[in-house]
N, C-alpha and C positions, 0 to 999 in steps of 0.2 A: 586779468587772471595770472596767478603766479606759476612758475615753472613746475613746482611740486604738484599742483592741482592738475595741470595739463598732462603731466607724466602719468598720474593715477588714472586720468580719463582715458588715455591711450591704452593702458594696460587693461582696463575694463572692456573697452571696445574690442581689443585683440582677443580676450578670453571669450567674449560673447560670440564672435565669429567662429572661433575654434569649436565651441560647443554646438553651434548651429550646423557647422560642417560635419561634425561627428554624428549628430542626430540624423542629418540627411543621408549620410553614408549607411548608417544602421537601417534606416527606412528602406533604402534601395536593396540592401542585403536581405532584409526580411521579406520583401516582395519577391525576390529571386527564390528564396527558400520555400515560400508559399506555393509557387508554381511547381517547383521541383518535387515537393512532397504532397502535392494536391491537398493543401491545408486551407482552412478558413479560420479567420480570427473574429470572434464575437466579443464586443466591447460594451461594458455597462456605461450608462450615462455619467457615473461618478468618477470615471477614470481621468487621468491627466490628459491635457490637450495633445501632447505628443503621441499618446496611444491612439487617439482618434485617427491620426494620419495613416495608421496601418490597418484600420478596421475594415472588414467586409460588411459588417453590420453593427450599428450602434443602437441601443435601445434600453428599455426597462426590463424587468424580470419576465413579464408576460411576453413581450416581443421577442426576447432572446430565447425563451422556451419554444416559441413557435418556429423561430429560425433554426433552432437545433433539430427540429423534426423534419425540416425541409432540405437541409443541406445534403449534397452528394459527395462532399469532401471525405477523404479518408482520415484526416486529422482535424480535430476541433481544438483550437487554442482559445481558452476562455480567459479574457482579461477582466477579472472581477474577483469574487471571493469564493471560498470553498464550496458552499452549498450550490452555487450557480454551476460550477464545473461538474459537481455530483449529479445535478439534475440533467445536464447534457448527456452524461454517461448513462443515466437511467433510461433516457429516451433513445440512446444510440449505443447499445451494447456491443455492436460489431465495429465501432469506430474507436480510434485512439483519441482520448480527451486529455488535454494537457492544461495544467494550472501552472503558469510561469513561476509563481512564488508560492511555495507550499505553506508558508506562514501567513498567507492572506486569508484569515479566518474571520467569519462574522461572529462577534460576541453574542448577539441575540440568539443565533441558531444554537449556541452552546448552552443557553439558559434552560432548555428543556431537558429534564431528567426522565429517561424512559420509564423507569420503574414507578416514579411518582405519577406520570401520565397514565400508566396502566391502572394504578390505584384509583385515580380520578374517574377513569372510564368504568371501573367496577362499581363505583359509587353512583354513577349516573348511566346505567345500562341502556336507557331509552334515548340517550343523546348521541348525535353524530359528532364526530371529531373533525374539525376543519383546521388544517395546519397552513400557516403562512408559508410561502415558498422559501422564506428565510429560516429553514430548518434543515436538519440532517436527513440523510436517507433513512436512517432508523426511525426517526419521527414520522416521516411520510409513510413508512411501511405500516405503521399502526394507526394511521388516520384514514378517514373515509374519503376525503377529498382535499385537494390543495387549493390555494388561492394566491393571488397577488394583490397589491394595493389598487391595481387597475380594475380588477373584477370581483373584489371581495363581496360587494353587495349582491351581485348576480349569483355568485356561488352559494352564499348563505341562504338566499331566498329560493334557490333551486331545490333545496332539500326538503323532504316531507316531514322531517323531525321538527318538533316544537321546541326542542332544547338542543343547544349547540355548545360543545366544548371548543374553545378557540385558543390556539397556541401559536406563537408565544407572546405576541405583542398586545399588551393591555390597552394601549392607546388606539390601535387599529380595531380592537374589540369594542371599545366605547364608540368609535366612529360608526361601525356597522350597526350597532344597536339602535342608532337613530333612524335606520332605514328598514327595520324588520320588527315584526311582532314576536319573534322567537326569543326565548330566554337565552342569554349569552353567558356562559360560564367561562370567565377569562383566566388565562394563565398570567402570573404577575411579571412577565418579561417586558422589555422595552428596548428600543434602539438608543444607544447612548448619544448618538448625534442629534436625532430629532427631539429627544426628550429634554434637551438643554434649551430649546427655544422658549423664550419668555413672553408672556402677553404684554407686559409693560414695554418691552423693546419693540414689539410690533406696533403698539399704539404710537410710540415715538416716531417710528418710520412712516406711519400713515400721516402723522402731522407734518413731517418733513416733506413728504411727497404725496400731497392730497389727491392728485390725479392718477396715481398709480393703482393698478389692480393688484390685489393680494392673492397669490397662489400658494397654497400650503399642502404639504404632503400629509396624508392621514396618519402617519406615525407620530405626528406632533401631538402634544397634550390637548385635551378638549378646549381649554380656555384660549389656546392659540387658534384652533380651528374656528372658534366662534368669531374671530376677527377677520377671517378670510373671505374673499369674494368667491373663490372656487377652491375646493379640496380635490386634489387629483394626484395621480402618479406622475413620475417624472416625464414620461412621454406624453401624457395628457396635458402637462404644463406646456410642452413644446407646441402641441396642437392648439391649445387655447391662446397662447401668445401670438401665434401666426394668424389666427382668425379674428382676434379681438381688434377693435378700433383703438384701444388704448395704446399709448406710445411708451408708457412706463409701467414697470412691474416690480413688486416686492416679492421676492422668492424665498419661501421657507422650506428649504431642504438642504442637503449637503452641497458644499461650495462648487463641486464639479459641475453641477447642473447649470450654473451661471455661465460657465465656459461654453457649454453646448449651446445654450440659448444665444449667447453673443455671436457664436460662430454661424448659427443657422439664421439668425434675424439681426443682422448688424445695424439696421436702421432704427431699432428700438433700444430702450435703456432698461437695465436690470439691476436691482439693488437687493441687498440682504441686511437685515438689522443686526445679525450676528453671524460672523464667519465661522461656520461649523464644518469641520473636516473629518471624514472617515479615514483614519490612519490605515486601516486594512485595505481599503480600495486603492489607496495611493502607493501601495508597495510595488505595484507593477511598473517597470521601466522598459524602455526600448531594449536595453541590454539583456534584461531577464527574458523578454519575449524572444529575442534572437537566440539566446542559449537554449530556451525551451524548444524551439523548432529544430535547432541544429542537433541537439542531443536527445530530443524527444523526452523531455522531462518537464514537469513531474506528472507521471501517468496516474490518472484517477481510476480507482478500482472500487466496485461496489459488489459485495457478495450476491450471487444470483438469487438466493432466497429472499434477500432484502430488496434487491432491485425489482423483482417481479411485483411484489406487494406495493412498493413505492410508486411504480409505474402506473398502477391502477389509480392512485390518488391524482397523479399528474394528468393522466388521460381523461379522467372525469372533469378536471378543471378545464382542459383544452376543449372538450366537447361543449361545455357551458359557454366558453369564450367564443368559439366559432359560431355558436348558435345566435349570438347577439346580433 
């Protein structure tokens, strides 16, 4: 090895340890602030591994909604995207709910236009409106019930209506239509991350890892779901991977879930045919969480008239889920 290479290696090692020490210090300071301010940190599965280290609870949207209803903390810090923090505020009006990065917004939630949805409801007055949790408080407020990817089948089939307006994910709508006799009227929205998964890439991955189970998120296109062994939410993926006898898995969802799976099940292997990243979910950093707690920013607010109506949709969803 030449001296130049060794010098570069030493610089890299030095910077690595500086970063690790900085992260550890931030983690310690965040833990102190949590205790001082009686705060709880809820973390979505798609967050960065460094954020897992400060979590009081890690989960999918359904699990985090449940956790939000049970916490006794005075402050909820939500490491996720805007609609998640909004949902926590809807369920906890007397608590301070913080979103560390205000710009962490779910593009799919923004695809629903309220006036257009109202027009669709007028066109189909006999239909119930089911909104995915990946929607704004305003969308939830004019919906009959909310759902997540973990409970969408149960929610849709729990309704007496034979016709369902489903917003905003067309792929999730197609998925649930396989498990119900109801007519599904789908909104043309989609998740830009899951919609990019390609059937051909999945076939190639299956050929490369023939013993691997394929676990796909229902936000993926139908032709991708057709190639999966199991279609499930992120937390259902974790449960399946733990219980399965398989030692290898092909994971079709946002890249962050692979980190969670590797952390929880280190003796198994996880692959993805396409490395898809949700830029919005990755905006949270330890620094932003620390500043959020220290300065209590950014506070989520939902107008009370909207909150009350939106809470009905969330409460109905949770009742269906708890009844399972």
